[in-house]
C-alpha positions as CSV (number, residue, x, y, z in Angstrom):
1,M,-2.6,-26.1,-1.5
2,G,0.5,-27.4,0.4
3,I,2.9,-25.6,-1.9
4,I,0.9,-22.4,-1.5
5,K,1.0,-22.6,2.3
6,W,4.7,-23.3,2.2
7,L,5.3,-20.2,0.1
8,L,3.1,-18.1,2.3
9,N,5.0,-19.3,5.4
10,A,8.3,-18.6,3.7
11,G,7.2,-15.0,3.1
12,P,7.7,-12.6,0.2
13,T,11.5,-12.3,0.7
14,V,11.8,-16.0,-0.3
15,F,9.1,-16.8,-2.7
16,L,9.1,-13.5,-4.6
17,P,12.8,-14.0,-5.7
18,M,11.9,-17.6,-6.6
19,L,8.9,-16.4,-8.6
20,L,10.9,-13.6,-10.4
21,F,13.7,-16.1,-11.2
22,V,11.2,-18.5,-12.9
23,F,9.4,-15.5,-14.5
24,A,12.7,-14.1,-15.9
25,L,13.6,-17.5,-17.4
26,L,10.3,-17.7,-19.1
27,L,10.9,-14.3,-20.5
28,G,14.2,-15.5,-22.1
29,L,16.8,-14.1,-19.7
30,K,20.0,-16.2,-19.2
31,V,20.0,-18.3,-16.0
32,S,22.8,-16.3,-14.4
33,R,21.1,-13.0,-15.1
34,A,17.7,-14.2,-14.0
35,F,19.3,-15.7,-10.8
36,K,21.1,-12.4,-10.0
37,A,17.9,-10.4,-10.6
38,G,15.9,-12.6,-8.3
39,I,18.3,-12.5,-5.4
40,T,18.9,-8.8,-5.8
41,V,15.1,-8.2,-5.4
42,G,15.1,-10.5,-2.4
43,I,18.0,-8.6,-0.8
44,G,16.2,-5.4,-1.5
45,F,13.1,-6.6,0.2
46,I,15.0,-7.9,3.2
47,G,16.7,-4.6,3.5
48,L,13.4,-2.8,3.2
49,N,11.8,-5.0,5.9
50,L,14.8,-4.3,8.2
51,V,14.4,-0.6,7.7
52,I,10.6,-0.8,8.3
53,G,11.2,-3.0,11.3
54,L,13.6,-0.4,12.6
55,L,10.9,2.2,12.3
56,T,8.2,0.0,13.7
57,D,10.2,-1.3,16.7
58,N,11.1,2.2,17.7
59,L,8.1,4.3,16.7
60,G,5.4,1.8,17.9
61,P,6.3,1.8,21.6
62,A,6.8,5.6,21.4
63,A,3.3,6.0,20.0
64,Q,1.8,3.8,22.7
65,A,3.6,5.8,25.3
66,M,2.2,9.0,23.9
67,V,-1.3,7.6,24.0
68,K,-0.8,6.4,27.6
69,N,0.6,9.8,28.7
70,F,-2.4,11.7,27.3
71,G,-4.9,9.3,28.9
72,L,-6.5,8.1,25.7
73,S,-9.1,5.3,25.5
74,L,-9.5,3.8,22.0
75,K,-10.8,0.2,22.2
76,S,-9.7,-1.2,18.8
77,I,-6.0,-1.8,18.3
78,D,-4.5,-1.2,14.9
79,V,-2.5,-4.5,14.4
80,G,-0.9,-3.4,11.2
81,W,-0.7,-4.9,7.7
82,P,1.6,-7.9,8.7
83,A,-0.9,-9.1,11.2
84,A,-3.8,-8.3,8.9
85,S,-2.2,-10.3,6.0
86,A,-1.7,-13.3,8.4
87,I,-5.3,-13.1,9.5
88,S,-6.5,-12.8,5.8
89,Y,-4.4,-15.8,4.6
90,G,-5.1,-17.7,7.7
91,T,-8.7,-18.4,6.8
92,T,-9.8,-21.2,4.5
93,L,-11.2,-18.6,2.1
94,G,-8.1,-16.5,2.2
95,S,-5.8,-19.4,1.3
96,L,-7.5,-19.4,-2.1
97,A,-6.6,-15.8,-2.9
98,I,-3.4,-16.4,-4.7
99,P,-4.6,-19.1,-7.2
100,I,-7.8,-17.1,-7.8
101,G,-5.8,-13.9,-8.3
102,V,-3.3,-15.4,-10.7
103,V,-6.0,-17.0,-12.9
104,A,-8.1,-13.8,-12.9
105,N,-5.1,-11.7,-13.8
106,V,-4.3,-14.0,-16.8
107,I,-7.9,-13.9,-18.0
108,F,-8.1,-10.1,-17.7
109,L,-4.8,-9.7,-19.6
110,V,-5.8,-12.0,-22.4
111,I,-9.1,-10.4,-23.0
112,G,-7.6,-6.9,-22.7
113,L,-9.4,-5.7,-19.5
114,T,-6.1,-4.8,-17.8
115,K,-2.6,-3.8,-18.7
116,T,-1.1,-5.0,-15.4
117,L,0.8,-8.3,-15.3
118,D,0.8,-8.7,-11.5
119,V,4.0,-10.4,-10.2
120,D,3.5,-9.2,-6.7
121,L,1.7,-12.4,-5.5
122,W,2.1,-11.6,-1.8
123,N,-0.2,-8.6,-2.1
124,Y,-3.1,-10.8,-3.0
125,W,-3.7,-10.8,0.7
126,H,-5.6,-7.5,0.0
127,I,-8.4,-9.4,-1.7
128,A,-8.2,-12.2,0.9
129,F,-8.8,-9.4,3.4
130,T,-12.1,-8.1,1.9
131,G,-13.2,-11.7,1.0
132,S,-12.7,-12.8,4.7
133,L,-14.6,-9.7,5.9
134,V,-17.6,-10.4,3.7
135,Y,-17.6,-14.0,4.7
136,A,-17.6,-12.9,8.4
137,A,-20.5,-10.6,7.7
138,T,-22.6,-13.0,5.6
139,N,-21.3,-16.5,6.4
140,S,-21.4,-17.1,2.6
141,F,-18.3,-18.8,1.3
142,G,-19.3,-18.2,-2.4
143,L,-19.9,-14.6,-1.7
144,G,-16.5,-14.3,-0.2
145,L,-14.9,-15.8,-3.3
146,A,-16.9,-13.4,-5.5
147,T,-15.8,-10.5,-3.4
148,M,-12.1,-11.3,-4.0
149,I,-12.6,-11.3,-7.7
150,V,-14.6,-8.0,-7.6
151,H,-11.9,-6.4,-5.4
152,L,-9.2,-7.6,-7.8
153,M,-11.1,-5.9,-10.7
154,W,-11.1,-2.6,-8.8
155,I,-7.4,-2.9,-7.9
156,Y,-6.4,-3.5,-11.6
157,F,-8.6,-0.7,-12.8
158,L,-7.0,1.7,-10.3
159,A,-3.5,0.4,-11.0
160,D,-3.9,0.9,-14.8
161,L,-5.5,4.3,-14.2
162,A,-2.7,5.6,-12.0
163,A,0.2,3.9,-13.9
164,P,1.0,6.9,-16.2
165,T,1.2,9.2,-13.3
166,I,3.3,6.8,-11.2
167,Q,5.7,6.2,-14.1
168,K,6.1,9.9,-14.8
169,H,6.7,11.0,-11.3
170,Y,8.9,8.2,-10.0
171,G,10.6,7.3,-13.2
172,L,9.4,3.7,-13.0
173,E,8.9,2.9,-16.7
174,G,6.5,0.1,-17.3
175,I,5.5,-0.3,-13.6
176,S,2.1,-0.2,-11.9
177,F,1.1,-0.5,-8.3
178,P,-1.8,-3.1,-7.9
179,Q,-1.6,-2.8,-4.1
180,G,-4.9,-2.6,-2.2
181,A,-3.7,-0.1,0.4
182,S,-2.1,2.4,-1.9
183,A,-4.0,2.3,-5.3
184,P,-7.3,3.7,-3.9
185,G,-5.3,6.8,-2.8
186,F,-5.2,7.9,-6.5
187,I,-8.9,8.6,-6.6
188,L,-8.9,10.4,-3.2
189,A,-5.9,12.6,-4.2
190,L,-7.4,13.9,-7.4
191,P,-10.2,16.1,-5.9
192,I,-7.9,17.2,-3.1
193,N,-5.3,18.3,-5.7
194,W,-8.1,20.1,-7.7
195,I,-9.3,22.0,-4.7
196,L,-5.8,23.0,-3.6
197,D,-5.1,24.3,-7.1
198,R,-8.0,26.7,-6.7
199,I,-7.3,28.2,-3.3
200,P,-5.4,31.5,-3.8
201,G,-2.1,31.5,-2.0
202,V,-2.3,27.9,-1.1
203,N,-1.9,26.9,-4.8
204,K,1.5,28.7,-4.7
205,I,2.9,26.6,-1.9
206,H,5.3,24.0,-3.2
207,W,7.5,22.2,-0.7
208,T,10.0,19.7,-2.0
209,P,12.8,18.1,0.0
210,E,15.3,20.1,-2.0
211,S,13.5,23.4,-1.5
212,I,13.0,22.7,2.2
213,Q,16.7,21.9,2.5
214,K,17.6,25.1,0.6
215,R,15.5,27.3,2.9
216,L,16.3,25.5,6.2
217,G,19.9,24.7,5.5
218,I,21.2,21.7,7.4
219,F,17.8,21.5,9.2
220,G,16.2,20.7,5.8
221,D,18.5,17.7,5.3
222,S,16.6,14.3,5.3
223,A,18.7,12.8,8.1
224,V,18.5,15.9,10.3
225,M,14.7,16.2,9.7
226,G,14.3,12.5,10.7
227,L,16.4,13.2,13.8
228,I,14.3,16.2,14.8
229,I,11.0,14.4,14.3
230,G,12.2,11.4,16.2
231,I,13.3,13.6,19.1
232,V,10.0,15.5,19.2
233,I,8.0,12.2,19.3
234,G,10.4,10.9,22.0
235,F,9.8,13.9,24.2
236,L,6.0,13.6,23.8
237,A,6.4,9.9,24.8
238,H,8.2,11.2,28.0
239,Y,11.2,9.1,27.1
240,S,14.6,9.5,28.9
241,L,17.1,11.6,27.1
242,T,19.0,8.5,26.0
243,K,15.9,7.0,24.5
244,V,14.9,10.3,22.9
245,L,18.2,10.5,21.1
246,S,18.0,6.8,20.1
247,L,14.6,7.3,18.6
248,G,15.9,10.4,16.7
249,M,18.8,8.4,15.3
250,S,16.5,5.6,14.2
251,T,14.1,7.8,12.3
252,A,17.1,9.6,10.7
253,A,18.5,6.2,9.6
254,V,15.2,5.3,8.1
255,L,15.2,8.4,5.9
256,I,18.7,7.6,4.6
257,L,18.5,3.8,4.3
258,M,15.0,3.4,2.8
259,P,15.9,5.0,-0.6
260,R,19.0,2.8,-0.9
261,M,17.0,-0.4,-0.3
262,V,14.5,0.7,-3.0
263,A,17.4,1.3,-5.3
264,L,18.4,-2.4,-4.8
265,L,14.8,-3.5,-5.7
266,M,14.9,-1.4,-8.9
267,E,18.3,-2.9,-9.8
268,G,16.9,-6.4,-9.7
269,L,13.6,-5.5,-11.4
270,Q,15.1,-3.6,-14.4
271,P,16.3,-6.6,-16.5
272,I,13.0,-8.4,-15.8
273,S,10.9,-5.4,-16.8
274,E,12.9,-4.9,-20.0
275,A,12.5,-8.6,-20.9
276,A,8.8,-8.5,-20.1
277,N,8.2,-5.6,-22.4
278,K,10.1,-7.3,-25.3
279,T,8.0,-10.5,-24.8
280,V,4.7,-8.6,-24.7
281,Q,5.6,-6.7,-27.9
282,K,6.4,-9.9,-29.6
283,H,3.3,-11.8,-28.6
284,F,0.9,-8.9,-28.2
285,P,2.0,-6.3,-30.7
286,G,0.8,-2.9,-29.9
287,R,-0.2,-3.8,-26.3
288,N,1.2,-1.7,-23.5
289,I,1.7,-4.0,-20.5
290,Y,2.7,-2.9,-17.0
291,I,4.6,-5.0,-14.5
292,G,2.6,-4.9,-11.3
293,M,4.8,-4.4,-8.2
294,D,4.5,-3.4,-4.6
295,S,4.4,0.3,-3.9
296,A,7.5,-0.2,-1.8
297,L,9.3,1.0,-4.9
298,A,8.0,4.5,-4.2
299,V,8.2,4.8,-0.4
300,G,11.9,5.5,-0.6
301,Q,11.4,8.9,-2.2
302,E,12.4,11.7,0.2
303,A,9.1,13.6,-0.2
304,V,7.1,10.6,0.7
305,L,9.2,9.7,3.7
306,S,9.4,13.3,5.0
307,A,5.7,13.9,4.7
308,S,4.9,10.5,6.3
309,L,7.1,11.1,9.3
310,V,5.3,14.4,9.9
311,L,2.0,12.6,9.6
312,V,2.9,10.1,12.4
313,P,2.1,12.5,15.4
314,I,-0.7,14.1,13.3
315,T,-2.3,10.6,12.9
316,L,-2.3,10.1,16.7
317,L,-3.8,13.6,17.2
318,I,-6.5,12.9,14.7
319,A,-7.3,9.6,16.4
320,V,-7.8,11.4,19.7
321,I,-10.0,14.3,18.4
322,L,-11.9,12.6,15.6
323,P,-15.6,12.0,16.6
324,G,-16.7,8.4,16.0
325,N,-13.2,6.9,15.9
326,S,-12.4,3.9,18.0
327,V,-9.1,2.8,16.5
328,L,-5.7,3.4,18.2
329,P,-3.1,3.8,15.4
330,F,-0.2,1.5,16.1
331,G,0.9,-1.2,13.8
332,D,0.4,0.8,10.6
333,L,2.1,3.9,11.7
334,A,5.1,2.7,9.7
335,T,2.8,1.9,6.8
336,I,1.9,5.5,6.2
337,P,4.5,5.9,3.4
338,F,2.8,3.1,1.6
339,M,-0.6,4.8,2.0
340,M,0.9,8.0,0.6
341,A,2.9,6.5,-2.3
342,V,0.3,6.9,-5.0
343,M,-1.1,10.1,-3.6
344,A,2.3,11.7,-3.6
345,A,2.6,11.1,-7.4
346,V,-0.7,13.0,-7.9
347,F,0.7,15.9,-5.8
348,G,3.9,15.9,-7.8
349,G,6.0,15.3,-4.7
350,N,4.8,18.5,-3.1
351,V,5.4,17.8,0.6
352,F,2.8,20.4,1.7
353,R,0.1,18.7,-0.4
354,I,1.1,15.2,0.7
355,V,0.6,16.2,4.3
356,I,-2.8,17.9,3.6
357,G,-3.9,14.9,1.5
358,G,-2.6,12.6,4.2
359,I,-4.6,14.3,6.9
360,V,-7.8,13.8,4.9
361,D,-6.9,10.2,4.0
362,I,-6.1,9.3,7.6
363,A,-9.2,10.8,9.0
364,V,-11.4,8.9,6.5
365,S,-9.3,5.7,7.1
366,L,-9.9,5.9,10.9
367,W,-13.6,6.1,10.4
368,I,-13.7,3.2,8.0
369,A,-11.3,1.2,10.2
370,S,-13.6,1.7,13.2
371,W,-16.5,0.3,11.2
372,V,-14.4,-2.6,10.0
373,A,-13.1,-3.6,13.5
374,P,-16.0,-5.9,14.5
375,L,-15.7,-7.9,11.2
376,L,-11.9,-8.1,11.4
377,T,-12.1,-9.3,15.0
378,I,-14.4,-12.2,13.9
379,S,-12.0,-13.0,11.1
380,A,-9.0,-12.9,13.5
381,K,-10.7,-15.4,15.8
382,S,-11.5,-17.7,13.0
383,A,-7.9,-17.6,11.8
384,H,-6.8,-18.4,15.4
385,F,-4.9,-15.1,15.5
386,A,-3.3,-14.4,19.0
387,M,-5.2,-11.4,20.3
388,H,-2.9,-10.9,23.3
389,G,-5.7,-9.7,25.5
390,A,-7.2,-7.3,22.9
391,T,-11.0,-7.5,22.6
392,S,-11.1,-5.7,19.3
393,V,-8.6,-5.3,16.4
394,S,-8.6,-3.3,13.2
395,V,-6.0,-2.1,10.6
396,L,-5.5,1.4,9.4
397,S,-4.2,0.7,5.9
398,D,-6.5,-1.8,4.2
399,G,-9.1,-1.5,6.8
400,G,-9.5,2.2,6.1
401,T,-9.6,2.3,2.3
402,W,-12.8,3.5,0.5
403,T,-12.7,0.4,-1.6
404,T,-13.0,-1.7,1.6
405,L,-16.0,0.4,2.7
406,M,-17.7,0.2,-0.7
407,I,-17.1,-3.6,-1.3
408,V,-17.6,-4.9,2.2
409,G,-20.3,-2.5,3.0
410,L,-22.5,-3.3,0.0
411,G,-21.7,-7.0,0.4
412,K,-22.9,-6.9,4.0
413,L,-25.9,-4.7,3.3
414,M,-27.1,-6.3,0.0
415,S,-25.4,-9.6,-0.2
416,W,-25.0,-10.9,-3.8
417,Y,-26.9,-7.9,-5.2
418,G,-24.3,-5.6,-3.7
419,I,-21.2,-7.5,-4.9
420,I,-22.7,-7.9,-8.3
421,A,-23.4,-4.2,-8.5
422,V,-19.9,-3.2,-7.4
423,G,-18.5,-5.8,-9.9
424,A,-20.6,-4.4,-12.7
425,V,-19.3,-0.9,-12.1
426,A,-15.7,-2.2,-12.0
427,L,-16.2,-4.1,-15.3
428,A,-17.6,-1.0,-17.0
429,L,-14.7,1.1,-15.8
430,M,-12.1,-1.5,-17.0
431,I,-13.8,-1.6,-20.4
432,W,-13.9,2.2,-20.6
433,L,-10.2,2.6,-19.6
434,N,-8.8,-0.3,-21.7
435,K,-11.1,-0.4,-24.7
436,F,-12.2,3.2,-25.3
437,H,-10.2,5.7,-23.3
438,D,-6.7,4.5,-24.4
439,K,-7.7,4.2,-28.1
440,K,-9.0,7.8,-27.9
441,V,-5.7,9.0,-26.3
442,T,-3.7,7.1,-28.9
443,K,-5.6,8.8,-31.8
444,I,-5.0,12.2,-30.3
445,V,-1.3,11.6,-29.9
446,D,-1.0,10.2,-33.4
């Protein structure tokens, strides 16, 4: 437990490179190559965090200023995923998420219920999150543990299901995204895409960063688009001209720097992914194994970033006009690209559809996050999280997913019966996907 806490305190930029270094050695890579791969991934994550920090530090205060200017009163503050992960891991239950997750992943892999080998250990906080919420609702430690395992089953099912689409769209061979905030978007995007395909006129709209740039000229360039969006948000925040221009430059910088940081991540992951595939084919001939990674690998795509920046002011508008919403979007405004990452693959990088899907996703997320707020506030207090005067906290990303509503809702309403029912459905889906569906597809291809 001491080692786990030390790793958690060190953060993903330290322990993920260490983990990948050891993992690469076990896969047979030379020490020098494994070391270089590990530190390259670490550098990529540091760069990514710096870029996200740049966006958060500039966009967050602007969003708050906009809310203040328009006289809004939303009682629950969106503290963002960094705070939510600290709250989740800060409970006694949450501290067990990583060992439980690792053991469960190995078992599911061995018995063939998943194809995802999850090396993204930090993101086990997603299951710690739901486990802590169910514990807060029921005061049952055992039920909280069961919730984490059931949530993990859903995440691996969704990661495996979405992996072919992810790999095809982003060119990430052998990668899946077992991330609790982005994986559920796959199921949400499918019916939206189906509906948009059947609306005359709308089904012909296809915006890509390239087509936008071609039509708009210099105004379609990623950096210029970021500059314009930042300036608009700055004016709505009633900033001075200097601060308006500074915000514009910051958002422009994010659109340019984010893809380059993701490229660094991919550079470090490539040799590890190749070695993993060779090892899997040697020990599990015929098995198709995915390396489970953070959806940060996808947020650098221009279509995702462009659509996400457009969604920032739209998110604030939705929060104001949506009946029943009590959450003020703040901390997770910079997390919108992560929420859109898997959905964007379903939409084929169509910026128009990403924005439409994002509007639906954010509206649903705000409703669910409002429902989650009382439970998360209890968990925050038990984890001794500094509330800074806030009486209620929530989180837009994980707190707003349909998986959170389903798992925590049934756990709260039906206790063990609810969690067992959700787990049984997840198990059935994992068996269908990995034991029947894939074999059927293989026969058709053959």
